[in-house]
PyMOL CGO cylinders between C-alpha atoms (Angstrom):
from pymol import cmd
from pymol.cgo import CYLINDER

trace = [
    CYLINDER, -21.45, 29.96, -56.31, -18.36, 30.03, -57.66, 0.3, 1, 1, 1, 1, 1, 1,
    CYLINDER, -18.36, 30.03, -57.66, -15.90, 26.88, -57.64, 0.3, 1, 1, 1, 1, 1, 1,
    CYLINDER, -15.90, 26.88, -57.64, -13.34, 29.45, -55.95, 0.3, 1, 1, 1, 1, 1, 1,
    CYLINDER, -13.34, 29.45, -55.95, -15.35, 30.22, -53.51, 0.3, 1, 1, 1, 1, 1, 1,
    CYLINDER, -15.35, 30.22, -53.51, -16.26, 26.78, -52.50, 0.3, 1, 1, 1, 1, 1, 1,
    CYLINDER, -16.26, 26.78, -52.50, -12.80, 25.68, -52.21, 0.3, 1, 1, 1, 1, 1, 1,
    CYLINDER, -12.80, 25.68, -52.21, -11.93, 28.77, -50.17, 0.3, 1, 1, 1, 1, 1, 1,
    CYLINDER, -11.93, 28.77, -50.17, -14.63, 27.88, -47.52, 0.3, 1, 1, 1, 1, 1, 1,
    CYLINDER, -14.63, 27.88, -47.52, -13.96, 24.13, -47.72, 0.3, 1, 1, 1, 1, 1, 1,
    CYLINDER, -13.96, 24.13, -47.72, -10.18, 24.85, -46.76, 0.3, 1, 1, 1, 1, 1, 1,
    CYLINDER, -10.18, 24.85, -46.76, -11.13, 27.55, -44.04, 0.3, 1, 1, 1, 1, 1, 1,
    CYLINDER, -11.13, 27.55, -44.04, -13.79, 24.39, -42.47, 0.3, 1, 1, 1, 1, 1, 1,
    CYLINDER, -13.79, 24.39, -42.47, -10.60, 21.65, -42.87, 0.3, 1, 1, 1, 1, 1, 1,
    CYLINDER, -10.60, 21.65, -42.87, -8.52, 24.23, -41.29, 0.3, 1, 1, 1, 1, 1, 1,
    CYLINDER, -8.52, 24.23, -41.29, -11.16, 24.90, -38.10, 0.3, 1, 1, 1, 1, 1, 1,
    CYLINDER, -11.16, 24.90, -38.10, -12.22, 21.52, -38.05, 0.3, 1, 1, 1, 1, 1, 1,
    CYLINDER, -12.22, 21.52, -38.05, -8.35, 20.99, -37.66, 0.3, 1, 1, 1, 1, 1, 1,
    CYLINDER, -8.35, 20.99, -37.66, -7.67, 23.10, -34.89, 0.3, 1, 1, 1, 1, 1, 1,
    CYLINDER, -7.67, 23.10, -34.89, -10.87, 21.98, -32.95, 0.3, 1, 1, 1, 1, 1, 1,
    CYLINDER, -10.87, 21.98, -32.95, -8.91, 18.36, -33.48, 0.3, 1, 1, 1, 1, 1, 1,
    CYLINDER, -8.91, 18.36, -33.48, -5.82, 19.62, -32.02, 0.3, 1, 1, 1, 1, 1, 1,
    CYLINDER, -5.82, 19.62, -32.02, -7.41, 21.65, -29.19, 0.3, 1, 1, 1, 1, 1, 1,
    CYLINDER, -7.41, 21.65, -29.19, -9.33, 19.14, -28.18, 0.3, 1, 1, 1, 1, 1, 1,
    CYLINDER, -9.33, 19.14, -28.18, -6.56, 16.52, -28.41, 0.3, 1, 1, 1, 1, 1, 1,
    CYLINDER, -6.56, 16.52, -28.41, -4.32, 18.95, -26.42, 0.3, 1, 1, 1, 1, 1, 1,
    CYLINDER, -4.32, 18.95, -26.42, -6.84, 19.19, -23.36, 0.3, 1, 1, 1, 1, 1, 1,
    CYLINDER, -6.84, 19.19, -23.36, -7.56, 15.48, -23.87, 0.3, 1, 1, 1, 1, 1, 1,
    CYLINDER, -7.56, 15.48, -23.87, -3.66, 15.21, -23.42, 0.3, 1, 1, 1, 1, 1, 1,
    CYLINDER, -3.66, 15.21, -23.42, -3.29, 17.63, -20.53, 0.3, 1, 1, 1, 1, 1, 1,
    CYLINDER, -3.29, 17.63, -20.53, -6.41, 15.99, -18.73, 0.3, 1, 1, 1, 1, 1, 1,
    CYLINDER, -6.41, 15.99, -18.73, -4.66, 12.55, -18.47, 0.3, 1, 1, 1, 1, 1, 1,
    CYLINDER, -4.66, 12.55, -18.47, -1.51, 13.74, -17.28, 0.3, 1, 1, 1, 1, 1, 1,
    CYLINDER, -1.51, 13.74, -17.28, -3.45, 16.02, -14.71, 0.3, 1, 1, 1, 1, 1, 1,
    CYLINDER, -3.45, 16.02, -14.71, -5.29, 12.89, -13.62, 0.3, 1, 1, 1, 1, 1, 1,
    CYLINDER, -5.29, 12.89, -13.62, -1.99, 10.50, -13.44, 0.3, 1, 1, 1, 1, 1, 1,
    CYLINDER, -1.99, 10.50, -13.44, -0.60, 13.20, -11.47, 0.3, 1, 1, 1, 1, 1, 1,
    CYLINDER, -0.60, 13.20, -11.47, -3.16, 13.52, -8.90, 0.3, 1, 1, 1, 1, 1, 1,
    CYLINDER, -3.16, 13.52, -8.90, -3.38, 9.67, -8.55, 0.3, 1, 1, 1, 1, 1, 1,
    CYLINDER, -3.38, 9.67, -8.55, 0.43, 9.63, -8.07, 0.3, 1, 1, 1, 1, 1, 1,
    CYLINDER, 0.43, 9.63, -8.07, 0.30, 12.38, -5.59, 0.3, 1, 1, 1, 1, 1, 1,
    CYLINDER, 0.30, 12.38, -5.59, -2.75, 10.70, -3.66, 0.3, 1, 1, 1, 1, 1, 1,
    CYLINDER, -2.75, 10.70, -3.66, -0.46, 7.54, -3.08, 0.3, 1, 1, 1, 1, 1, 1,
    CYLINDER, -0.46, 7.54, -3.08, 2.55, 9.05, -1.99, 0.3, 1, 1, 1, 1, 1, 1,
    CYLINDER, 2.55, 9.05, -1.99, 0.41, 11.04, 0.14, 0.3, 1, 1, 1, 1, 1, 1,
    CYLINDER, 0.41, 11.04, 0.14, -1.17, 7.92, 1.59, 0.3, 1, 1, 1, 1, 1, 1,
    CYLINDER, -1.17, 7.92, 1.59, 2.46, 6.16, 1.86, 0.3, 1, 1, 1, 1, 1, 1,
    CYLINDER, 2.46, 6.16, 1.86, 3.19, 8.96, 4.19, 0.3, 1, 1, 1, 1, 1, 1,
    CYLINDER, 3.19, 8.96, 4.19, 0.23, 9.19, 6.14, 0.3, 1, 1, 1, 1, 1, 1,
    CYLINDER, 0.23, 9.19, 6.14, 0.82, 5.60, 6.62, 0.3, 1, 1, 1, 1, 1, 1,
    CYLINDER, 0.82, 5.60, 6.62, 4.39, 5.38, 7.72, 0.3, 1, 1, 1, 1, 1, 1,
    CYLINDER, 4.39, 5.38, 7.72, 3.64, 8.24, 10.20, 0.3, 1, 1, 1, 1, 1, 1,
    CYLINDER, 3.64, 8.24, 10.20, 0.74, 6.98, 11.29, 0.3, 1, 1, 1, 1, 1, 1,
    CYLINDER, 0.74, 6.98, 11.29, -2.82, 8.57, 12.46, 0.3, 1, 1, 1, 1, 1, 1,
    CYLINDER, -2.82, 8.57, 12.46, -4.88, 8.60, 15.68, 0.3, 1, 1, 1, 1, 1, 1,
    CYLINDER, -4.88, 8.60, 15.68, -6.53, 5.93, 14.75, 0.3, 1, 1, 1, 1, 1, 1,
    CYLINDER, -6.53, 5.93, 14.75, -3.80, 4.05, 12.84, 0.3, 1, 1, 1, 1, 1, 1,
    CYLINDER, -3.80, 4.05, 12.84, -0.29, 4.28, 14.56, 0.3, 1, 1, 1, 1, 1, 1,
    CYLINDER, -0.29, 4.28, 14.56, 2.22, 4.52, 11.99, 0.3, 1, 1, 1, 1, 1, 1,
    CYLINDER, 2.22, 4.52, 11.99, 4.72, 2.13, 10.91, 0.3, 1, 1, 1, 1, 1, 1,
    CYLINDER, 4.72, 2.13, 10.91, 7.72, 2.61, 13.44, 0.3, 1, 1, 1, 1, 1, 1,
    CYLINDER, 7.72, 2.61, 13.44, 4.95, 2.35, 16.35, 0.3, 1, 1, 1, 1, 1, 1,
    CYLINDER, 4.95, 2.35, 16.35, 3.65, -0.92, 15.26, 0.3, 1, 1, 1, 1, 1, 1,
    CYLINDER, 3.65, -0.92, 15.26, 7.14, -2.45, 14.53, 0.3, 1, 1, 1, 1, 1, 1,
    CYLINDER, 7.14, -2.45, 14.53, 7.80, -1.29, 18.20, 0.3, 1, 1, 1, 1, 1, 1,
    CYLINDER, 7.80, -1.29, 18.20, 4.96, -3.29, 19.41, 0.3, 1, 1, 1, 1, 1, 1,
    CYLINDER, 4.96, -3.29, 19.41, 5.31, -6.32, 16.97, 0.3, 1, 1, 1, 1, 1, 1,
    CYLINDER, 5.31, -6.32, 16.97, 8.94, -6.39, 18.49, 0.3, 1, 1, 1, 1, 1, 1,
    CYLINDER, 8.94, -6.39, 18.49, 7.61, -6.47, 21.91, 0.3, 1, 1, 1, 1, 1, 1,
    CYLINDER, 7.61, -6.47, 21.91, 5.31, -9.16, 21.16, 0.3, 1, 1, 1, 1, 1, 1,
    CYLINDER, 5.31, -9.16, 21.16, 7.74, -11.79, 19.50, 0.3, 1, 1, 1, 1, 1, 1,
    CYLINDER, 7.74, -11.79, 19.50, 10.18, -10.77, 22.84, 0.3, 1, 1, 1, 1, 1, 1,
    CYLINDER, 10.18, -10.77, 22.84, 7.15, -12.13, 24.99, 0.3, 1, 1, 1, 1, 1, 1,
    CYLINDER, 7.15, -12.13, 24.99, 6.88, -15.30, 22.71, 0.3, 1, 1, 1, 1, 1, 1,
    CYLINDER, 6.88, -15.30, 22.71, 10.35, -16.13, 22.57, 0.3, 1, 1, 1, 1, 1, 1,
    CYLINDER, 10.35, -16.13, 22.57, 10.27, -15.82, 26.83, 0.3, 1, 1, 1, 1, 1, 1,
    CYLINDER, 10.27, -15.82, 26.83, 7.83, -18.64, 26.74, 0.3, 1, 1, 1, 1, 1, 1,
    CYLINDER, 7.83, -18.64, 26.74, 9.96, -21.32, 24.21, 0.3, 1, 1, 1, 1, 1, 1,
    CYLINDER, 9.96, -21.32, 24.21, 12.54, -21.09, 26.67, 0.3, 1, 1, 1, 1, 1, 1,
    CYLINDER, 12.54, -21.09, 26.67, 13.63, -22.61, 29.59, 0.3, 1, 1, 1, 1, 1, 1,
    CYLINDER, 13.63, -22.61, 29.59, 14.66, -19.39, 32.40, 0.3, 1, 1, 1, 1, 1, 1,
    CYLINDER, 14.66, -19.39, 32.40, 12.92, -18.88, 36.05, 0.3, 1, 1, 1, 1, 1, 1,
    CYLINDER, 12.92, -18.88, 36.05, 10.41, -21.67, 35.98, 0.3, 1, 1, 1, 1, 1, 1,
    CYLINDER, 10.41, -21.67, 35.98, 7.16, -19.25, 34.89, 0.3, 1, 1, 1, 1, 1, 1,
    CYLINDER, 7.16, -19.25, 34.89, 7.69, -20.09, 31.16, 0.3, 1, 1, 1, 1, 1, 1,
    CYLINDER, 7.69, -20.09, 31.16, 5.31, -22.27, 28.60, 0.3, 1, 1, 1, 1, 1, 1,
    CYLINDER, 5.31, -22.27, 28.60, 8.90, -24.66, 28.03, 0.3, 1, 1, 1, 1, 1, 1,
    CYLINDER, 8.90, -24.66, 28.03, 9.37, -24.91, 31.99, 0.3, 1, 1, 1, 1, 1, 1,
    CYLINDER, 9.37, -24.91, 31.99, 5.92, -26.15, 32.25, 0.3, 1, 1, 1, 1, 1, 1,
    CYLINDER, 5.92, -26.15, 32.25, 5.94, -28.63, 29.50, 0.3, 1, 1, 1, 1, 1, 1,
    CYLINDER, 5.94, -28.63, 29.50, 8.99, -29.49, 30.79, 0.3, 1, 1, 1, 1, 1, 1,
    CYLINDER, 8.99, -29.49, 30.79, 7.60, -30.66, 34.54, 0.3, 1, 1, 1, 1, 1, 1,
    CYLINDER, 7.60, -30.66, 34.54, 4.50, -32.15, 32.94, 0.3, 1, 1, 1, 1, 1, 1,
    CYLINDER, 4.50, -32.15, 32.94, 7.05, -34.09, 30.63, 0.3, 1, 1, 1, 1, 1, 1,
    CYLINDER, 7.05, -34.09, 30.63, 9.06, -35.38, 33.96, 0.3, 1, 1, 1, 1, 1, 1,
    CYLINDER, 9.06, -35.38, 33.96, 5.51, -36.06, 35.79, 0.3, 1, 1, 1, 1, 1, 1,
    CYLINDER, 5.51, -36.06, 35.79, 4.32, -38.23, 33.26, 0.3, 1, 1, 1, 1, 1, 1,
    CYLINDER, 4.32, -38.23, 33.26, 7.96, -40.10, 32.80, 0.3, 1, 1, 1, 1, 1, 1,
    CYLINDER, 7.96, -40.10, 32.80, 7.51, -41.07, 36.45, 0.3, 1, 1, 1, 1, 1, 1,
    CYLINDER, 7.51, -41.07, 36.45, 4.46, -42.64, 35.70, 0.3, 1, 1, 1, 1, 1, 1,
    CYLINDER, 4.46, -42.64, 35.70, 5.39, -44.82, 32.52, 0.3, 1, 1, 1, 1, 1, 1,
    CYLINDER, 5.39, -44.82, 32.52, 7.17, -47.66, 32.63, 0.3, 1, 1, 1, 1, 1, 1,
    CYLINDER, 7.17, -47.66, 32.63, 10.79, -47.27, 31.10, 0.3, 1, 1, 1, 1, 1, 1,
    CYLINDER, 10.79, -47.27, 31.10, 10.68, -49.18, 27.45, 0.3, 1, 1, 1, 1, 1, 1,
]
cmd.load_cgo(trace, "trace")
């Protein structure tokens, strides 16, 4: 083997190794970008599904409506009104208890 042939073969081998590294790096980069986009799309899809709701899990607006009704029922009990609220019952017990206690 002559030194010129060996140098030419080494140059060719180095070129092919460089090309293999470049192609492998490009494939790895493409895979990472594809994976990141897939995760992003899945997260957006989960957010949209959570907002809209499904059969098993109601959407955000339905849940907010339920929360508003529950808060309304709680507020009804906290203020004196027609005599049926918890506040009215506590006031009645307080009045009856005050009648049995000696004034200070």
